[in-house]
Biopython code that builds the backbone (N, CA, C, O; Angstrom):
import numpy as np
from Bio.PDB.StructureBuilder import StructureBuilder

atoms = [
    (1, "MET", "N", (10.513, -6.259, 7.405)),
    (1, "MET", "CA", (9.021, -6.094, 7.301)),
    (1, "MET", "C", (8.525, -5.461, 8.852)),
    (1, "MET", "O", (7.878, -4.431, 9.043)),
    (2, "GLU", "N", (8.938, -6.221, 9.658)),
    (2, "GLU", "CA", (8.717, -5.800, 11.104)),
    (2, "GLU", "C", (8.935, -4.418, 11.192)),
    (2, "GLU", "O", (8.047, -3.660, 11.584)),
    (3, "TYR", "N", (10.058, -4.029, 10.855)),
    (3, "TYR", "CA", (10.376, -2.502, 10.862)),
    (3, "TYR", "C", (9.543, -1.423, 10.156)),
    (3, "TYR", "O", (9.216, -0.321, 10.596)),
    (4, "LEU", "N", (9.222, -2.078, 8.754)),
    (4, "LEU", "CA", (8.264, -1.068, 8.222)),
    (4, "LEU", "C", (6.975, -1.197, 8.800)),
    (4, "LEU", "O", (6.277, -0.184, 8.766)),
    (5, "ALA", "N", (6.500, -2.228, 9.329)),
    (5, "ALA", "CA", (5.365, -2.336, 10.135)),
    (5, "ALA", "C", (5.239, -1.321, 11.364)),
    (5, "ALA", "O", (4.133, -0.948, 11.755)),
    (6, "GLN", "N", (6.307, -0.941, 11.891)),
    (6, "GLN", "CA", (6.316, 0.013, 12.896)),
    (6, "GLN", "C", (5.865, 1.678, 12.375)),
    (6, "GLN", "O", (5.036, 2.482, 12.801)),
    (7, "LEU", "N", (6.763, 1.706, 11.364)),
    (7, "LEU", "CA", (6.908, 2.745, 10.783)),
    (7, "LEU", "C", (5.314, 3.016, 9.748)),
    (7, "LEU", "O", (4.969, 4.148, 9.408)),
    (8, "TYR", "N", (4.697, 2.038, 9.464)),
    (8, "TYR", "CA", (3.373, 2.111, 8.687)),
    (8, "TYR", "C", (2.611, 1.246, 9.195)),
    (8, "TYR", "O", (2.454, 0.144, 8.670)),
    (9, "PRO", "N", (1.921, 1.669, 10.475)),
    (9, "PRO", "CA", (1.152, 0.383, 11.113)),
    (9, "PRO", "C", (-0.026, -0.044, 10.518)),
    (9, "PRO", "O", (-0.484, -1.134, 10.860)),
    (10, "HIS", "N", (-0.706, 0.759, 9.525)),
    (10, "HIS", "CA", (-1.784, 0.673, 8.746)),
    (10, "HIS", "C", (-2.172, -0.550, 7.832)),
    (10, "HIS", "O", (-3.238, -0.958, 7.372)),
    (11, "TYR", "N", (-0.893, -0.956, 7.764)),
    (11, "TYR", "CA", (-0.990, -1.929, 6.364)),
    (11, "TYR", "C", (-0.661, -3.482, 6.728)),
    (11, "TYR", "O", (-0.765, -4.370, 5.882)),
    (12, "GLY", "N", (-0.258, -3.720, 8.054)),
    (12, "GLY", "CA", (-0.214, -5.092, 8.516)),
    (12, "GLY", "C", (0.997, -5.642, 7.927)),
    (12, "GLY", "O", (1.057, -6.849, 7.691)),
    (13, "PHE", "N", (1.960, -4.865, 7.672)),
    (13, "PHE", "CA", (3.211, -5.477, 7.020)),
    (13, "PHE", "C", (3.806, -6.830, 7.916)),
    (13, "PHE", "O", (4.258, -7.821, 7.342)),
    (14, "GLU", "N", (3.744, -6.725, 9.157)),
    (14, "GLU", "CA", (4.233, -7.831, 10.095)),
    (14, "GLU", "C", (3.549, -8.987, 10.004)),
    (14, "GLU", "O", (4.004, -10.048, 10.430)),
    (15, "ARG", "N", (2.148, -8.844, 9.315)),
    (15, "ARG", "CA", (1.269, -10.164, 9.087)),
    (15, "ARG", "C", (1.479, -10.686, 7.573)),
    (15, "ARG", "O", (1.867, -11.822, 7.303)),
    (16, "ASN", "N", (1.138, -9.598, 6.539)),
    (16, "ASN", "CA", (1.274, -10.071, 5.381)),
    (16, "ASN", "C", (2.389, -9.967, 4.574)),
    (16, "ASN", "O", (2.349, -10.404, 3.424)),
    (17, "ARG", "N", (3.274, -9.501, 4.977)),
    (17, "ARG", "CA", (4.953, -9.351, 4.373)),
    (17, "ARG", "C", (5.015, -8.599, 3.027)),
    (17, "ARG", "O", (5.940, -8.735, 2.227)),
    (18, "GLY", "N", (3.870, -7.736, 2.836)),
    (18, "GLY", "CA", (3.481, -7.038, 1.760)),
    (18, "GLY", "C", (2.744, -7.501, 0.509)),
    (18, "GLY", "O", (2.592, -6.761, -0.463)),
    (19, "TYR", "N", (2.318, -8.679, 0.565)),
    (19, "TYR", "CA", (1.615, -9.326, -0.157)),
    (19, "TYR", "C", (-0.209, -8.687, -0.093)),
    (19, "TYR", "O", (-0.812, -8.237, 0.882)),
    (20, "GLY", "N", (-0.605, -8.843, -1.262)),
    (20, "GLY", "CA", (-1.914, -8.410, -1.449)),
    (20, "GLY", "C", (-2.907, -9.013, -0.758)),
    (20, "GLY", "O", (-3.788, -9.616, -1.371)),
    (21, "THR", "N", (-2.903, -8.928, 0.743)),
    (21, "THR", "CA", (-4.139, -9.798, 1.397)),
    (21, "THR", "C", (-5.385, -8.628, 1.280)),
    (21, "THR", "O", (-5.268, -7.538, 0.722)),
    (22, "PRO", "N", (-6.365, -9.049, 1.824)),
    (22, "PRO", "CA", (-7.492, -8.414, 1.941)),
    (22, "PRO", "C", (-7.474, -7.053, 2.955)),
    (22, "PRO", "O", (-8.102, -5.998, 2.874)),
    (23, "GLU", "N", (-6.462, -7.545, 3.963)),
    (23, "GLU", "CA", (-6.424, -6.404, 4.924)),
    (23, "GLU", "C", (-5.507, -5.574, 4.554)),
    (23, "GLU", "O", (-5.475, -4.490, 5.136)),
    (24, "HIS", "N", (-4.581, -5.839, 3.560)),
    (24, "HIS", "CA", (-3.634, -4.966, 2.968)),
    (24, "HIS", "C", (-4.193, -4.142, 1.932)),
    (24, "HIS", "O", (-3.941, -2.937, 1.900)),
    (25, "LEU", "N", (-5.132, -4.847, 0.853)),
    (25, "LEU", "CA", (-5.705, -3.720, -0.115)),
    (25, "LEU", "C", (-6.818, -3.011, 0.613)),
    (25, "LEU", "O", (-7.082, -1.987, -0.018)),
    (26, "THR", "N", (-7.509, -3.122, 1.582)),
    (26, "THR", "CA", (-8.352, -2.331, 2.567)),
    (26, "THR", "C", (-7.538, -1.150, 2.799)),
    (26, "THR", "O", (-7.908, -0.044, 2.408)),
    (27, "ALA", "N", (-6.214, -1.375, 3.550)),
    (27, "ALA", "CA", (-5.581, -0.374, 3.907)),
    (27, "ALA", "C", (-4.963, 0.537, 2.724)),
    (27, "ALA", "O", (-5.115, 1.745, 2.908)),
    (28, "LEU", "N", (-4.370, 0.203, 1.679)),
    (28, "LEU", "CA", (-4.176, 0.791, 0.801)),
    (28, "LEU", "C", (-5.412, 1.676, 0.257)),
    (28, "LEU", "O", (-5.111, 2.787, -0.179)),
    (29, "ARG", "N", (-6.946, 1.250, 0.236)),
    (29, "ARG", "CA", (-7.642, 2.139, -0.558)),
    (29, "ARG", "C", (-8.035, 3.081, 0.824)),
    (29, "ARG", "O", (-8.346, 4.255, 0.623)),
    (30, "GLU", "N", (-8.020, 2.618, 2.053)),
    (30, "GLU", "CA", (-8.305, 3.935, 2.943)),
    (30, "GLU", "C", (-7.135, 4.988, 3.290)),
    (30, "GLU", "O", (-7.386, 6.116, 3.715)),
    (31, "HIS", "N", (-6.012, 4.573, 3.096)),
    (31, "HIS", "CA", (-4.853, 5.265, 3.548)),
    (31, "HIS", "C", (-3.995, 5.865, 2.420)),
    (31, "HIS", "O", (-3.165, 6.758, 2.590)),
    (32, "GLY", "N", (-4.314, 5.228, 1.158)),
    (32, "GLY", "CA", (-3.322, 5.315, 0.049)),
    (32, "GLY", "C", (-2.001, 4.594, 0.339)),
    (32, "GLY", "O", (-1.763, 4.089, 1.436)),
    (33, "PRO", "N", (-0.997, 4.566, -0.890)),
    (33, "PRO", "CA", (0.248, 3.985, -0.681)),
    (33, "PRO", "C", (1.329, 4.581, 0.155)),
    (33, "PRO", "O", (1.667, 5.692, -0.255)),
    (34, "SER", "N", (1.854, 4.233, 1.025)),
    (34, "SER", "CA", (2.942, 4.464, 1.749)),
    (34, "SER", "C", (3.895, 5.060, 0.885)),
    (34, "SER", "O", (3.624, 5.155, -0.312)),
    (35, "LEU", "N", (5.141, 5.540, 1.398)),
    (35, "LEU", "CA", (6.405, 5.667, 0.398)),
    (35, "LEU", "C", (7.302, 4.423, -0.010)),
    (35, "LEU", "O", (8.176, 4.371, -0.876)),
    (36, "VAL", "N", (6.793, 3.321, 0.952)),
    (36, "VAL", "CA", (7.549, 1.755, 0.330)),
    (36, "VAL", "C", (7.032, 1.183, -0.582)),
    (36, "VAL", "O", (7.621, 0.392, -1.320)),
    (37, "HIS", "N", (5.717, 1.537, -0.673)),
    (37, "HIS", "CA", (4.909, 0.910, -1.660)),
    (37, "HIS", "C", (5.793, 1.004, -3.215)),
    (37, "HIS", "O", (6.416, 2.019, -3.527)),
    (38, "ARG", "N", (5.739, 0.081, -3.876)),
    (38, "ARG", "CA", (6.079, 0.198, -5.443)),
    (38, "ARG", "C", (4.952, 0.338, -6.185)),
    (38, "ARG", "O", (3.977, -0.381, -5.967)),
    (39, "CYS", "N", (4.955, 1.364, -7.232)),
    (39, "CYS", "CA", (4.259, 2.043, -8.144)),
    (39, "CYS", "C", (3.809, 0.750, -9.004)),
    (39, "CYS", "O", (2.649, 0.715, -9.414)),
    (40, "SER", "N", (4.599, -0.198, -9.256)),
    (40, "SER", "CA", (4.402, -1.544, -10.083)),
    (40, "SER", "C", (3.773, -2.521, -9.611)),
    (40, "SER", "O", (3.541, -3.518, -10.295)),
    (41, "PHE", "N", (3.370, -2.393, -8.290)),
    (41, "PHE", "CA", (2.309, -3.414, -7.205)),
    (41, "PHE", "C", (0.978, -2.974, -7.874)),
    (41, "PHE", "O", (0.662, -1.787, -7.793)),
    (42, "ALA", "N", (0.235, -3.791, -8.483)),
    (42, "ALA", "CA", (-1.051, -3.737, -9.183)),
    (42, "ALA", "C", (-1.954, -2.883, -8.458)),
    (42, "ALA", "O", (-2.379, -1.886, -9.042)),
    (43, "PRO", "N", (-2.368, -3.151, -7.098)),
    (43, "PRO", "CA", (-3.298, -2.355, -6.693)),
    (43, "PRO", "C", (-2.894, -0.653, -6.341)),
    (43, "PRO", "O", (-3.680, 0.285, -6.211)),
    (44, "VAL", "N", (-1.560, -0.651, -6.255)),
    (44, "VAL", "CA", (-1.082, 0.732, -6.196)),
    (44, "VAL", "C", (-1.131, 1.511, -7.464)),
    (44, "VAL", "O", (-1.385, 2.715, -7.505)),
    (45, "LYS", "N", (-0.829, 0.631, -8.677)),
    (45, "LYS", "CA", (-0.795, 1.198, -10.117)),
    (45, "LYS", "C", (-2.533, 1.498, -10.273)),
    (45, "LYS", "O", (-2.939, 2.630, -10.533)),
    (46, "GLU", "N", (-3.299, 0.543, -10.113)),
    (46, "GLU", "CA", (-4.736, 0.495, -10.217)),
    (46, "GLU", "C", (-5.418, 2.070, -9.458)),
    (46, "GLU", "O", (-6.196, 2.856, -10.001)),
    (47, "LEU", "N", (-4.937, 2.145, -8.340)),
    (47, "LEU", "CA", (-5.216, 3.154, -7.347)),
    (47, "LEU", "C", (-4.886, 4.707, -8.284)),
    (47, "LEU", "O", (-5.718, 5.554, -8.609)),
    (48, "SER", "N", (-3.748, 4.703, -8.492)),
    (48, "SER", "CA", (-3.152, 5.876, -8.893)),
    (48, "SER", "C", (-3.811, 6.003, -10.583)),
    (48, "SER", "O", (-3.746, 7.111, -11.114)),
    (49, "GLN", "N", (-4.219, 5.232, -11.099)),
    (49, "GLN", "CA", (-4.744, 5.397, -12.588)),
    (49, "GLN", "C", (-5.882, 5.885, -12.215)),
    (49, "GLN", "O", (-6.135, 6.904, -12.857)),
    (50, "LYS", "N", (-6.960, 5.517, -11.201)),
    (50, "LYS", "CA", (-8.107, 5.858, -11.017)),
    (50, "LYS", "C", (-8.267, 7.241, -10.406)),
    (50, "LYS", "O", (-9.413, 7.636, -10.190)),
    (51, "GLU", "N", (-7.254, 7.994, -10.113)),
    (51, "GLU", "CA", (-7.010, 9.286, -9.830)),
    (51, "GLU", "C", (-7.455, 9.416, -8.267)),
    (51, "GLU", "O", (-7.717, 10.489, -7.724)),
    (52, "LEU", "N", (-7.499, 7.997, -7.568)),
    (52, "LEU", "CA", (-7.594, 8.226, -5.853)),
    (52, "LEU", "C", (-6.540, 8.605, -5.433)),
    (52, "LEU", "O", (-6.792, 9.370, -4.502)),
    (53, "TRP", "N", (-5.328, 8.504, -5.597)),
    (53, "TRP", "CA", (-3.954, 8.873, -5.067)),
    (53, "TRP", "C", (-2.864, 9.227, -6.319)),
    (53, "TRP", "O", (-1.842, 8.573, -6.528)),
    (54, "PRO", "N", (-3.340, 10.500, -7.171)),
    (54, "PRO", "CA", (-2.797, 10.470, -8.204)),
    (54, "PRO", "C", (-1.242, 10.829, -8.333)),
    (54, "PRO", "O", (-0.593, 10.471, -9.316)),
    (55, "ASP", "N", (-0.638, 11.624, -7.181)),
    (55, "ASP", "CA", (0.427, 11.950, -7.012)),
    (55, "ASP", "C", (1.806, 10.893, -6.519)),
    (55, "ASP", "O", (2.981, 11.255, -6.452)),
    (56, "MET", "N", (1.374, 9.798, -6.276)),
    (56, "MET", "CA", (2.059, 8.596, -5.754)),
    (56, "MET", "C", (2.732, 8.024, -6.709)),
    (56, "MET", "O", (3.792, 7.494, -6.378)),
    (57, "CYS", "N", (2.347, 7.972, -8.047)),
    (57, "CYS", "CA", (3.223, 7.243, -9.167)),
    (57, "CYS", "C", (3.486, 7.928, -10.564)),
    (57, "CYS", "O", (3.690, 7.407, -11.661)),
    (58, "ARG", "N", (3.417, 9.303, -10.178)),
    (58, "ARG", "CA", (3.722, 9.800, -11.336)),
    (58, "ARG", "C", (4.944, 10.763, -11.416)),
    (58, "ARG", "O", (5.271, 11.258, -12.494)),
]
sb = StructureBuilder()
sb.init_structure("model")
sb.init_model(0)
sb.init_chain("A")
sb.init_seg("    ")
for serial, (resi, resn, name, xyz) in enumerate(atoms, 1):
    if name == "N":
        sb.init_residue(resn, " ", resi, " ")
    sb.init_atom(name, np.array(xyz, "f"), 0.0, 1.0, " ", f" {name:<3s}", serial, name[0])
structure = sb.get_structure()
């Protein structure tokens, strides 16, 4: 996760380890999912269904 934190600094992976902390969820809303986010992760799935980031999980 520390390596991913270097590649994707917006998400705070070094602190939240990919869990849906408030910081992580805010970053998802502001920046959209990264290439390493799972489409099955509920917040990513929800954002893609709301058409906020439609190309990520289709």
